[in-house]
C-alpha positions in Angstrom: 77.6 88.7 106.2 81.3 88.5 107.3 83.8 86.2 105.5 86.5 85.0 108.5 89.9 83.6 106.8 92.6 82.3 108.2 96.2 83.3 106.3 96.4 79.7 104.4 93.6 81.2 102.4 93.8 84.7 102.1 97.2 86.1 101.1 99.6 87.1 103.2 100.2 90.2 102.4 98.9 93.7 102.2 101.0 95.4 98.9 100.8 99.2 98.6 101.8 100.7 95.9 102.6 104.9 94.4 100.5 104.5 91.7 99.5 106.7 88.1 97.8 104.9 84.8 99.9 104.1 81.7 97.8 105.9 79.2 98.5 109.3 82.2 102.0 109.3 83.5 101.8 113.0 84.3 99.2 112.5 86.3 99.7 113.2 90.2 99.9 109.3 92.5 97.6 107.6 94.2 98.1 104.7 96.1 97.0 101.3 95.4 96.5 98.2 98.2 96.2 95.0 97.2 96.7 91.7 98.8 98.7 88.8 97.6 101.9 86.3 98.7 104.2 87.6 95.9 104.8 91.3 95.0 105.0 90.3 90.9 101.2 88.7 91.7 100.5 91.6 93.3 102.2 94.0 90.6 100.1 91.3 87.7 96.9 92.2 89.9 97.3 96.0 89.2 97.2 96.1 85.2 97.5 99.5 83.2 99.1 101.2 86.5 103.0 102.1 86.5 103.9 101.1 90.2 106.6 102.1 92.9 106.9 99.9 95.7 105.5 101.3 99.1 105.2 99.1 101.3 104.2 95.3 102.6 102.8 95.1 105.7 101.4 91.4 107.2 98.1 90.5 106.9 97.8 88.7 110.5 99.5 91.2 111.8 97.3 92.7 114.6 95.1 95.7 114.3 96.0 99.1 116.6 95.3 101.9 116.8 96.1 105.0 118.7 95.4 108.2 119.4 96.3 111.4 122.1 93.6 113.2 124.5 95.3 116.6 124.5 92.7 117.9 127.3 93.2 114.3 129.8 97.1 114.1 128.8 96.1 110.3 127.8 97.1 108.3 125.0 94.7 105.6 124.3 95.3 102.5 122.5 92.9 99.6 121.3 95.1 96.5 119.8 93.2 93.9 118.8 94.2 89.9 116.5 91.1 90.6 114.5 88.4 92.5 113.7 84.9 91.9 112.9 83.2 94.2 110.4 79.5 93.8 109.4 78.7 93.3 106.2 76.1 96.3 106.2 75.7 99.4 108.5 72.6 101.3 109.0 71.8 104.7 111.2 68.3 105.3 112.9 
């Protein structure tokens, strides 16, 4: 079952880095993402990678998703403060 955690037990930020493996620096960079309270902690969680800071996102930020319906000239948005994702989805 999905587990809801407060920011008291969950890291405060999600950190994004552009990364290449240390043993293959000629590779194209990929985006790595980790949750941590500080950039140093986030970097320590990703050993073996050359990291370039890309973004710091507050984990307590509300969920927001927006899309356009061009045929109806409408802009749709979903905004929520908490998302509950089921741990398993089955299709019949």
